[in-house]
C-alpha positions, 0 to 999 in steps of 0.5 A: 844180448843174452848177457844183457838179458841177465841184468834185466829185472821185473817188467823189463825181463818180462818184456825181453822174454816176449820178444820173438827170437831173431826179431832184433838184428842189431844192438842199435835196434834193441836199444831203440826198442828198449828205450821206447818201451821204458823211457816213455813209461817213466815220462808218463809217470812223471807227467801224471805226478806233475798233473797232481801238483796243479791244484787251484790256489786259494785266491785263484779264480776258476777261469785262471785254474782252468787255463793253467790246467789246460796248458798242462794237459796240452803238454801231455801226449797220452793222458786218458780223458777220464783220468784227466777229469778225475785229476781236474775235479780232485785239484779244484779248491773245495771251498771256492768251487763247492757248487761246481765240485758238487755239480761235477760229482752229480753229472760225472762228465766223461771228457774235459770238454764237458767239465769245462762246459759245466765250469762255464755255466758255473762261472756265469751263474756265479758272476750273475749272483755276485752282480745281484748281490752287489746291486742289492748291497748298493740299494740297501746302502742307499736305503739305509743312508736315506733312513739315517738322514731322515732320522737325523732330520727328525732329531734336529727339529724335535726337542728332547725333553730330557736334555731340557731338564738337565 
């Protein structure tokens, strides 16, 4: 194994130098230890890079994005909760979720569960406001159509003096 040790560099060499002498009995044991140590590290880097790519799309709703993000988080084995919250916040769409992003900044949730709870509250508020706006538009449209029809009725029964002269 000493020949193999000469080929190691950086973190692998440091790791190898810390292994107590005569603690590894066979090449198979060494190989397993080495792969456990360094393959897991590489997978974690790849997984973290993948998490950064999961961003909320411009027409994607917050519940849809949360679902996609949760699925990705569930595939990871060693993602720290605080890091997941930061990635989640960074990957939200800044325009469609502006109020929610501000809320996340002010409250700084320590877990994804807390961030999702805030999201649930934001979604309810947003749905309620949207519903109110829709009702208001319908009422405003009804009032304007009534005003318009009453204006037309007035015009029909009143003669216009200017049109009589022409």
